C-alpha positions as CSV (number, residue, x, y, z in Angstrom):
1,X,15.7,17.5,-15.8
2,X,15.6,19.3,-19.1
3,X,14.1,22.8,-19.3
4,X,10.8,23.6,-21.0
5,X,11.1,24.0,-24.8
6,X,8.9,24.7,-27.8
7,X,8.5,21.0,-28.2
8,X,7.2,20.9,-24.6
9,X,4.8,23.7,-25.4
10,X,3.4,21.7,-28.3
11,X,3.0,18.6,-26.1
12,X,1.2,20.6,-23.4
13,X,-1.1,22.0,-26.0
14,X,-1.8,18.5,-27.3
15,X,-2.5,17.2,-23.7
16,X,-4.8,20.1,-23.1
17,X,-6.8,19.2,-26.2
18,X,-7.2,15.7,-24.8
19,X,-8.3,16.5,-21.2
20,X,-9.2,20.1,-21.2
21,X,-7.5,23.0,-19.4
22,X,-9.1,22.1,-16.0
23,X,-7.3,18.8,-15.9
24,X,-3.7,19.6,-16.6
25,X,-1.5,21.2,-14.0
26,X,2.0,22.7,-14.6
27,X,2.8,25.1,-11.7
28,X,4.7,23.9,-8.7
29,X,1.8,24.9,-6.5
30,X,-0.9,23.0,-8.5
31,X,1.2,19.9,-8.9
32,X,2.4,19.7,-5.2
33,X,-0.2,17.3,-4.0
34,X,0.6,14.9,-6.8
35,X,4.4,15.2,-6.7
36,X,4.8,14.7,-2.9
37,X,4.2,11.3,-1.5
38,X,2.2,10.4,1.6
39,X,5.3,9.6,3.6
40,X,8.2,9.9,1.1
41,X,9.1,11.2,-2.3
42,X,9.1,14.6,-4.1
43,X,10.3,16.1,-7.3
44,X,9.3,18.4,-10.2
45,X,7.3,17.4,-13.3
46,X,6.6,19.0,-16.6
47,X,2.9,18.5,-16.0
48,X,0.3,16.5,-14.1
49,X,-2.6,15.3,-16.3
50,X,-5.9,13.8,-15.1
51,X,-7.6,11.9,-17.9
52,X,-11.4,11.4,-17.6
53,X,-11.6,8.2,-19.7
54,X,-9.6,5.3,-20.9
55,X,-9.4,6.7,-24.4
56,X,-8.0,9.9,-22.9
57,X,-5.4,7.9,-21.0
58,X,-4.4,6.1,-24.1
59,X,-4.0,9.3,-26.1
60,X,-2.0,10.9,-23.3
61,X,0.3,7.9,-23.0
62,X,0.8,7.8,-26.8
63,X,1.6,11.5,-26.9
64,X,4.2,11.3,-24.1
65,X,5.9,8.2,-25.5
66,X,6.1,9.9,-29.0
67,X,7.6,13.0,-27.3
68,X,10.2,10.9,-25.5
69,X,8.9,11.9,-22.0
70,X,8.9,9.9,-18.8
71,X,5.5,8.7,-17.7
72,X,4.8,8.2,-14.0
73,X,1.4,6.5,-13.4
74,X,-0.4,7.5,-10.1
75,X,-3.7,6.6,-8.7
76,X,-4.5,7.6,-5.1
77,X,-0.9,8.6,-4.1
78,X,-1.1,6.7,-0.8
79,X,2.1,4.7,-1.2
80,X,4.7,4.8,1.5
81,X,8.0,4.3,-0.5
82,X,7.6,7.0,-3.2
83,X,6.9,4.6,-6.0
84,X,4.4,6.8,-7.8
85,X,6.0,10.2,-7.3
86,X,9.2,11.7,-8.8
87,X,12.5,11.2,-6.9
88,X,14.3,14.4,-6.9
89,X,15.1,16.2,-10.2
90,X,18.0,14.3,-11.6
91,X,16.2,12.8,-14.6
92,X,17.5,12.9,-18.2
93,X,14.0,13.6,-19.6
94,X,10.9,15.6,-18.6
95,X,8.3,13.8,-16.5
96,X,4.6,13.8,-17.1
97,X,2.7,12.4,-14.1
98,X,-0.7,10.9,-15.0
99,X,-3.2,10.8,-12.2
100,X,-6.0,8.3,-12.9
101,X,-8.4,9.1,-10.0
102,X,-11.1,10.3,-12.4
103,X,-11.3,6.9,-14.1
104,X,-12.8,5.1,-11.1
105,X,-15.3,2.6,-12.4
106,X,-15.6,-1.0,-11.5
107,X,-17.8,-3.7,-12.9
108,X,-19.0,-6.9,-11.2
109,X,-19.1,-10.0,-13.4
110,X,-20.2,-13.6,-12.8
111,X,-22.8,-12.6,-10.2
112,X,-20.2,-10.6,-8.4
113,X,-17.7,-13.4,-8.0
114,X,-15.2,-11.3,-10.0
115,X,-14.7,-7.6,-10.6
116,X,-13.1,-5.6,-13.4
117,X,-11.5,-2.4,-12.0
118,X,-10.4,0.6,-14.0
119,X,-7.3,2.6,-12.9
120,X,-8.9,5.0,-10.4
121,X,-11.2,2.5,-8.6
122,X,-10.6,2.6,-4.9
123,X,-10.7,-0.2,-2.4
124,X,-13.2,1.4,-0.1
125,X,-15.7,2.0,-2.9
126,X,-15.3,-1.6,-4.1
127,X,-15.8,-2.8,-0.6
128,X,-19.1,-0.9,-0.4
129,X,-20.3,-2.2,-3.8
130,X,-19.5,-5.8,-2.8
131,X,-21.0,-5.5,0.7
132,X,-24.4,-4.9,-1.0
133,X,-24.3,-8.5,-2.3
134,X,-22.6,-10.1,0.7
135,X,-19.1,-10.3,-0.8
136,X,-15.7,-8.7,-0.2
137,X,-12.6,-7.6,-2.2
138,X,-9.1,-9.0,-1.8
139,X,-8.3,-6.4,0.8
140,X,-10.5,-4.7,3.4
141,X,-8.1,-3.2,5.9
142,X,-5.0,-1.0,6.0
143,X,-4.3,1.2,3.1
144,X,-7.9,0.9,1.8
145,X,-8.8,3.2,4.7
146,X,-6.9,6.1,3.2
147,X,-8.3,5.7,-0.3
148,X,-5.8,3.3,-1.9
149,X,-6.6,2.2,-5.4
150,X,-7.2,-1.4,-6.5
151,X,-4.7,-1.1,-9.3
152,X,-2.0,0.4,-7.0
153,X,-2.3,-2.7,-4.8
154,X,-2.1,-5.1,-7.8
155,X,0.8,-3.2,-9.3
156,X,2.8,-3.6,-6.1
157,X,1.6,-7.0,-4.9
158,X,0.4,-5.2,-1.8
159,X,-0.1,-7.5,1.2
160,X,-2.7,-6.5,3.8
161,X,-4.1,-8.2,6.8
162,X,-6.2,-11.0,5.3
163,X,-4.5,-14.3,6.0
164,X,-6.5,-16.4,3.7
165,X,-6.1,-14.3,0.5
166,X,-2.5,-13.3,0.3
167,X,-1.0,-10.3,-1.6
168,X,-3.0,-8.6,-4.3
169,X,-2.5,-10.6,-7.5
170,X,-4.1,-11.3,-10.8
171,X,-3.2,-12.8,-14.2
172,X,-5.9,-10.9,-16.1
173,X,-5.3,-7.3,-17.2
174,X,-5.4,-4.8,-20.0
175,X,-2.3,-2.7,-20.3
176,X,-0.1,-0.5,-22.5
177,X,3.5,-1.5,-23.0
178,X,6.4,0.4,-24.6
179,X,8.6,-2.0,-26.5
180,X,12.3,-1.8,-27.3
181,X,11.4,0.1,-30.5
182,X,9.9,2.9,-28.4
183,X,6.3,2.2,-29.6
184,X,3.3,1.9,-27.3
185,X,1.1,-1.1,-27.8
186,X,-2.2,-2.2,-26.1
187,X,-2.3,-5.7,-24.7
188,X,-5.6,-7.4,-23.7
189,X,-5.0,-10.3,-21.3
190,X,-8.3,-9.7,-19.5
191,X,-9.9,-12.9,-20.7
192,X,-12.7,-10.9,-22.2
193,X,-13.2,-10.4,-25.9
194,X,-13.3,-6.6,-26.5
195,X,-12.3,-6.1,-30.1
196,X,-9.1,-5.7,-32.0
197,X,-8.1,-2.1,-32.1
198,X,-7.3,0.0,-29.0
199,X,-10.2,2.5,-29.2
200,X,-12.8,-0.3,-29.6
201,X,-11.2,-2.3,-26.7
202,X,-11.0,0.7,-24.4
203,X,-14.5,2.0,-25.3
204,X,-16.1,-1.3,-24.5
205,X,-14.0,-1.7,-21.4
206,X,-15.1,1.6,-20.0
207,X,-18.7,0.9,-20.8
208,X,-18.6,-2.5,-19.0
209,X,-19.7,-4.1,-22.3
210,X,-19.0,-7.7,-21.3
211,X,-21.5,-10.1,-22.8
212,X,-21.3,-13.5,-21.0
213,X,-20.3,-15.2,-24.3
214,X,-17.2,-13.0,-24.5
215,X,-15.9,-13.9,-21.0
216,X,-13.3,-16.7,-20.7
217,X,-13.8,-18.1,-17.1
218,X,-10.5,-20.0,-17.4
219,X,-8.3,-17.1,-18.5
220,X,-6.2,-17.0,-15.4
221,X,-6.1,-16.7,-11.6
222,X,-7.8,-13.7,-10.0
223,X,-5.9,-14.1,-6.7
224,X,-3.1,-16.2,-5.2
225,X,-5.1,-19.3,-4.4
226,X,-2.0,-21.1,-3.1
227,X,-1.2,-18.6,-0.4
228,X,-3.5,-20.3,2.2
229,X,-1.3,-23.4,2.0
230,X,1.9,-21.5,1.7
231,X,1.4,-19.5,4.9
232,X,0.7,-22.7,6.9
233,X,4.3,-24.0,6.2
234,X,5.6,-22.8,9.5
235,X,8.9,-24.7,9.3
236,X,9.9,-23.2,5.9
237,X,13.1,-21.2,6.0
238,X,11.8,-18.4,3.8
239,X,9.2,-15.7,4.3
240,X,5.6,-16.2,3.3
241,X,5.4,-13.1,1.1
242,X,7.6,-10.3,0.0
243,X,7.7,-8.0,-3.0
244,X,10.7,-9.5,-4.7
245,X,9.0,-12.9,-5.0
246,X,8.8,-13.8,-8.8
247,X,5.9,-16.2,-8.0
248,X,3.6,-13.1,-7.9
249,X,4.7,-11.2,-10.9
250,X,2.5,-11.5,-14.0
251,X,1.8,-8.6,-16.4
252,X,0.1,-5.9,-14.3
253,X,0.8,-7.8,-11.0
254,X,4.0,-6.5,-9.6
255,X,4.7,-4.2,-12.6
256,X,5.3,-1.2,-10.2
257,X,4.3,1.4,-12.8
258,X,6.3,-0.1,-15.6
259,X,3.1,-0.6,-17.6
260,X,0.1,1.7,-18.3
261,X,-2.6,-0.5,-16.7
262,X,-6.1,0.2,-18.0
263,X,-7.9,-2.6,-16.1
264,X,-7.5,-5.6,-13.9
265,X,-9.8,-8.5,-13.2
266,X,-9.9,-9.9,-9.7
267,X,-11.7,-12.5,-7.6
268,X,-14.1,-11.5,-4.9
269,X,-14.9,-13.5,-1.7
270,X,-18.0,-14.4,0.3
271,X,-18.2,-12.1,3.3
272,X,-18.0,-13.6,6.7
273,X,-21.0,-13.0,9.0
274,X,-21.0,-12.8,12.8
275,X,-17.3,-12.8,13.1
276,X,-15.5,-12.8,16.5
277,X,-12.4,-10.9,17.6
278,X,-10.1,-12.2,20.4
279,X,-7.8,-9.7,22.0
280,X,-4.6,-11.3,23.5
281,X,-2.0,-9.7,25.7
282,X,1.4,-11.2,26.7
283,X,4.8,-10.2,27.9
284,X,6.4,-13.2,26.3
285,X,7.3,-13.3,22.6
286,X,7.7,-17.1,22.8
287,X,4.1,-17.4,24.0
288,X,2.8,-15.5,21.0
289,X,5.0,-17.5,18.6
290,X,3.8,-20.8,20.0
291,X,0.3,-19.6,19.6
292,X,0.9,-18.5,16.0
293,X,2.3,-21.8,15.0
294,X,-0.7,-23.7,16.5
295,X,-3.2,-21.3,15.0
296,X,-1.7,-21.8,11.5
297,X,-1.6,-25.6,11.8
298,X,-4.1,-26.8,14.4
299,X,-7.4,-25.8,12.8
300,X,-9.0,-26.8,9.5
301,X,-9.8,-23.1,8.9
302,X,-7.4,-20.1,9.2
303,X,-8.4,-16.9,11.0
304,X,-9.5,-14.0,8.8
305,X,-6.8,-11.8,10.3
306,X,-4.1,-11.8,13.0
307,X,-2.8,-8.3,13.8
308,X,0.1,-7.5,16.2
309,X,0.9,-4.2,17.9
310,X,3.6,-3.5,20.5
311,X,2.8,-1.4,23.6
312,X,5.0,1.6,22.3
313,X,3.1,1.6,19.0
314,X,-0.2,1.3,20.9
315,X,0.7,4.4,22.9
316,X,1.9,6.5,20.0
317,X,-1.2,5.5,18.0
318,X,-3.5,6.4,20.9
319,X,-2.1,9.9,21.0
320,X,-1.0,10.7,17.4
321,X,-3.5,8.6,15.5
322,X,-6.5,9.6,17.6
323,X,-8.0,12.0,15.0
324,X,-7.7,9.5,12.2
325,X,-9.3,6.9,14.4
326,X,-12.2,9.3,15.2
327,X,-12.7,10.3,11.6
328,X,-13.1,6.7,10.4
329,X,-15.2,5.8,13.4
330,X,-17.7,8.6,13.1
331,X,-17.6,9.3,9.3
332,X,-16.4,6.1,7.7
333,X,-13.4,5.4,5.4
334,X,-14.9,7.3,2.5
335,X,-14.2,10.6,4.2
336,X,-10.5,10.1,4.6
337,X,-9.4,10.9,1.0
338,X,-11.3,14.2,1.3
339,X,-9.6,14.9,4.6
340,X,-6.1,14.3,3.1
341,X,-6.9,16.4,0.0
342,X,-8.0,19.3,2.3
343,X,-4.8,18.8,4.3
344,X,-2.7,18.9,1.2
345,X,-4.4,22.1,-0.1
346,X,-3.9,23.7,3.3
347,X,-0.2,22.8,3.3
348,X,0.3,24.3,-0.1
349,X,-1.4,27.5,1.1
350,X,0.6,27.7,4.3
351,X,3.9,27.4,2.4
352,X,3.3,30.8,0.8
353,X,3.8,32.5,4.2
354,X,7.3,32.1,5.6
355,X,6.3,33.2,9.0
356,X,4.0,30.2,9.5
357,X,5.6,27.2,11.3
358,X,6.4,24.0,9.5
359,X,4.0,21.1,9.5
360,X,1.1,23.5,10.5
361,X,-1.7,21.3,9.4
362,X,-0.4,18.3,11.4
363,X,0.1,20.5,14.4
364,X,-3.5,21.9,14.2
365,X,-4.9,18.4,13.7
366,X,-2.9,17.2,16.7
367,X,-4.2,20.1,18.8
368,X,-7.8,19.2,17.9
369,X,-7.2,15.6,18.7
370,X,-6.4,16.5,22.3
371,X,-10.0,17.6,23.0
372,X,-11.5,14.5,21.5
373,X,-12.9,11.9,23.9
374,X,-11.0,8.7,24.6
375,X,-11.6,6.4,21.6
376,X,-10.3,3.1,23.1
377,X,-12.2,0.6,25.2
378,X,-11.3,0.3,28.9
379,X,-10.3,-3.4,28.5
380,X,-7.8,-2.5,25.8
381,X,-6.3,0.2,27.9
382,X,-6.0,-2.2,30.9
383,X,-4.2,-4.7,28.7
384,X,-1.9,-1.9,27.5
385,X,-0.8,-1.2,31.1
386,X,-0.2,-4.9,31.8
387,X,1.2,-6.4,28.6
388,X,3.9,-5.4,26.2
389,X,2.7,-7.4,23.2
390,X,-0.9,-7.3,21.8
391,X,-2.4,-9.7,19.2
392,X,-5.9,-9.5,17.7
393,X,-7.4,-12.6,16.1
394,X,-10.5,-12.1,13.9
395,X,-12.2,-15.4,13.1
396,X,-15.3,-16.7,11.4
397,X,-18.5,-17.7,13.3
398,X,-17.5,-21.4,12.6
399,X,-14.0,-21.0,14.0
400,X,-15.0,-18.9,17.0
401,X,-15.9,-21.8,19.2
402,X,-12.8,-24.0,18.6
403,X,-10.6,-20.9,19.0
404,X,-12.3,-19.8,22.2
405,X,-11.7,-23.3,23.6
406,X,-8.1,-23.4,22.5
407,X,-7.3,-19.9,24.0
408,X,-8.9,-20.9,27.3
409,X,-6.7,-24.0,27.5
410,X,-3.6,-22.3,26.3
411,X,-3.8,-19.3,28.6
412,X,-4.8,-21.6,31.5
413,X,-1.0,-22.4,31.5
414,X,0.6,-19.4,29.8
415,X,1.3,-16.1,31.5
416,X,-0.7,-14.0,29.0
417,X,-4.4,-13.5,28.9
418,X,-7.2,-12.9,26.4
419,X,-10.7,-11.6,26.2
420,X,-13.4,-11.9,23.5
421,X,-14.3,-8.5,22.2
422,X,-17.8,-7.2,21.8
423,X,-18.5,-6.2,18.2
424,X,-17.7,-2.6,19.0
425,X,-14.5,-3.5,20.8
426,X,-13.4,-5.6,17.9
427,X,-14.0,-2.8,15.4
428,X,-12.1,-0.4,17.6
429,X,-9.2,-2.8,18.1
430,X,-8.5,-3.2,14.4
431,X,-9.1,0.5,13.8
432,X,-6.5,1.3,16.4
433,X,-4.0,-1.1,14.8
434,X,-4.6,0.7,11.5
435,X,-4.1,4.2,13.1
436,X,-0.6,3.1,14.1
437,X,0.5,3.2,10.4
438,X,0.3,7.0,10.2
439,X,1.2,7.8,13.8
440,X,5.0,8.1,13.2
441,X,4.4,10.7,10.5
442,X,2.3,12.8,12.9
443,X,4.9,12.3,15.7
444,X,7.7,13.6,13.4
445,X,5.7,16.6,12.4
446,X,4.7,17.6,15.9
447,X,8.3,16.9,17.3
448,X,10.2,18.3,14.3
449,X,12.7,20.1,16.5
450,X,13.8,16.8,18.1
451,X,13.1,14.4,15.2
452,X,15.2,14.3,12.1
453,X,13.1,11.9,10.0
454,X,11.5,8.5,9.9
455,X,12.9,5.1,8.9
456,X,10.0,3.0,7.8
457,X,10.6,-0.7,7.1
458,X,8.2,-3.5,6.2
459,X,9.9,-6.7,6.8
460,X,9.0,-10.3,5.9
461,X,10.4,-12.7,8.5
462,X,11.1,-16.4,7.8
463,X,8.1,-18.5,8.5
464,X,10.2,-20.6,10.9
465,X,11.8,-17.6,12.8
466,X,11.0,-18.0,16.5
467,X,13.0,-14.9,17.4
468,X,10.6,-12.5,15.6
469,X,10.9,-9.5,17.9
470,X,13.8,-7.2,16.9
471,X,16.7,-6.4,19.3
472,X,18.8,-3.5,18.0
473,X,22.4,-2.9,18.9
474,X,23.1,0.0,21.3
475,X,24.9,2.1,18.6
476,X,21.6,2.1,16.6
477,X,19.2,2.3,19.5
478,X,21.0,5.5,20.7
479,X,20.1,7.3,17.4
480,X,16.3,6.7,17.8
481,X,13.6,8.5,19.8
482,X,10.8,5.9,19.4
483,X,10.3,2.6,17.7
484,X,6.9,1.4,16.5
485,X,6.4,-2.3,15.8
486,X,3.1,-3.6,14.4
487,X,2.2,-6.0,11.6
488,X,0.5,-9.0,10.2
489,X,1.6,-11.5,12.7
490,X,0.4,-14.8,11.3
491,X,2.1,-14.0,8.0
492,X,5.3,-12.9,9.9
493,X,5.2,-9.5,8.2
494,X,6.3,-6.7,10.5
495,X,6.0,-2.9,10.0
496,X,8.9,-1.2,11.8
497,X,8.9,2.6,12.1
498,X,11.7,4.4,13.7
499,X,11.8,8.2,14.5
500,X,15.4,9.2,14.2
501,X,17.0,11.8,16.5
502,X,17.9,15.3,15.2
503,X,21.3,15.4,13.7
504,X,21.4,11.8,12.4
505,X,20.9,10.9,8.8
506,X,17.9,8.6,8.5
507,X,19.1,6.9,5.4
508,X,22.4,6.1,7.0
509,X,20.6,4.7,10.1
510,X,18.5,2.5,7.8
511,X,21.6,1.2,6.1
512,X,23.0,0.3,9.5
513,X,19.8,-1.7,10.2
514,X,19.7,-3.8,7.0
515,X,22.7,-6.1,7.7
516,X,20.9,-7.3,10.8
517,X,17.8,-8.1,8.8
518,X,19.9,-9.9,6.2
519,X,21.5,-12.0,8.9
520,X,18.1,-13.1,10.1
521,X,17.1,-14.2,6.5
522,X,14.4,-11.5,6.4
523,X,13.3,-10.0,3.1
524,X,12.3,-6.4,2.6
525,X,10.1,-4.7,1.6
526,X,7.4,-7.1,2.4
527,X,4.4,-5.4,0.8
528,X,4.9,-1.6,0.1
529,X,7.3,-2.4,-2.7
530,X,10.8,-0.9,-3.4
531,X,9.7,2.5,-4.6
532,X,12.7,4.9,-4.4
533,X,13.6,3.7,-0.9
534,X,14.9,0.2,-1.4
535,X,17.5,-1.4,-3.6
536,X,15.7,-3.9,-5.8
537,X,17.5,-7.3,-6.2
538,X,18.8,-8.3,-9.6
539,X,15.9,-10.5,-10.5
540,X,13.4,-7.7,-9.9
541,X,15.5,-5.2,-12.0
542,X,15.6,-7.8,-14.8
543,X,11.8,-8.0,-14.5
544,X,11.4,-4.3,-14.8
545,X,13.8,-4.2,-17.8
546,X,11.7,-6.8,-19.5
547,X,8.5,-4.9,-18.9
548,X,10.0,-1.5,-19.9
549,X,13.0,-1.9,-22.1
550,X,13.3,1.8,-22.9
551,X,13.1,2.8,-19.2
552,X,10.5,5.4,-19.9
553,X,7.9,4.3,-17.3
554,X,8.7,5.3,-13.7
555,X,12.5,5.1,-14.0
556,X,14.6,4.9,-11.0
557,X,12.5,2.7,-8.8
558,X,14.5,0.1,-6.9
559,X,17.4,2.6,-7.0
560,X,17.9,1.7,-10.7
561,X,19.2,4.1,-13.3
562,X,16.9,6.8,-14.3
563,X,18.4,7.1,-17.7
564,X,16.8,6.2,-21.0
565,X,17.4,2.6,-22.2
566,X,18.8,1.7,-18.8
567,X,22.1,3.4,-19.5
568,X,24.2,3.3,-16.3
569,X,24.3,6.5,-14.2
570,X,27.6,8.4,-14.5
571,X,29.6,8.4,-11.3
């Protein structure tokens, strides 16, 4: 990356005049929490800027484009593949990282049947707002619990657990796009008349100035309304959903930071009341696959969610995700972003003292978790001891009766068992499944002397794949300490986390695994997007080039060139 120059000083002065001194960061210490990803990704930047309005965001983007700087857009920084952080320091231009967390408004329209979200709007906040009117957003589990943004999900076609809604998707957005001529232009595809010049559009957008007469209710789809049919096609030889599926790319949807997105418009959904959760245990993968196929095809209505967790992931999450589980259970999801922010500040402080051990915050939090009371219900713990594979089905009040009858009949002959959760057990079951997502990170931190790193894959299996449970060859198995398998079972999307033994290169181990997935017809990543971890296929790279012909927005994702105008990297 280039060094700071007089031109950079002028740009920084210009950015300060836009956002004020309190909202621009340039030192390595002050930028640390923005430039280091939740699980992966790190690099240096010229500055981190936090605009407080859409007009400020527009002025920042204009200034950086005019100064020939790289722009990396970041919301909550909860991604798992480094897609909104720098990747090392081998860029040919300086980077300005724009954190949008201060621009966090959302506006309900059409009696709450749709919502317009600005860049920093978070899923858990939207969930609370919609709950007051008996509705829900497109995602209510998973990354929303650690403060993920709505726009981050849309930009990456993030998946989630909700079987009926599919990945985050919309055809309605307002965004800035840099053309081949290097000029930034504002595009309004929101389906709402907001004016003709950028400042008028963005001022009205931020004010929620949406008179009914200015809203086009046929402007485009606010979610993937075909997914519910798509996922039922259990004999199809392709996965149900994966990030490199062109069917879910449209403007902001799937842009992966190649656009400056100012707002998206999404559908909301009527909230289910009096839901039921069935907890299933089995030692047979064939039994669960037979059950999956019937559940997807044998009922008029699909379950709300169907989440899988393997016994090993259950155990790791019970021990290394216990504090996260407890925080959400006792304080709610809204506290987690604050907790992670405090953790980040502590890590920055601890790094100043060389005598302090590595991963100190994780080790302290793990020590605290050992004195916490048991968080899991006895029936779940009993099933853990008896069964290797665990499945949770959440269904509506209308589907509960037919599902109960089916499970009684099915497990009257099968070797597994099920029980119907109390409301508290159901909440804890799904919360435990979520806690598994961060357990590998904590395990690595606590066992840093034995663990080299983590390989984290999210894999979309073919819809007709009966052999869904992975069997690794011995030469790979011997390089691993633990394997964590969990995922969205009805969609055949599996999260596979591997803690690699000390002395083995995690990236090399991952590359050993990929041919086996390719041979199975799997696609990856399924929902976390390519970031800087995965090689994007040719059609995805072509899509990125079309969105960003100068390669000035988040260059290098999908292992593409980081150089201006997509010039090939020198060997």
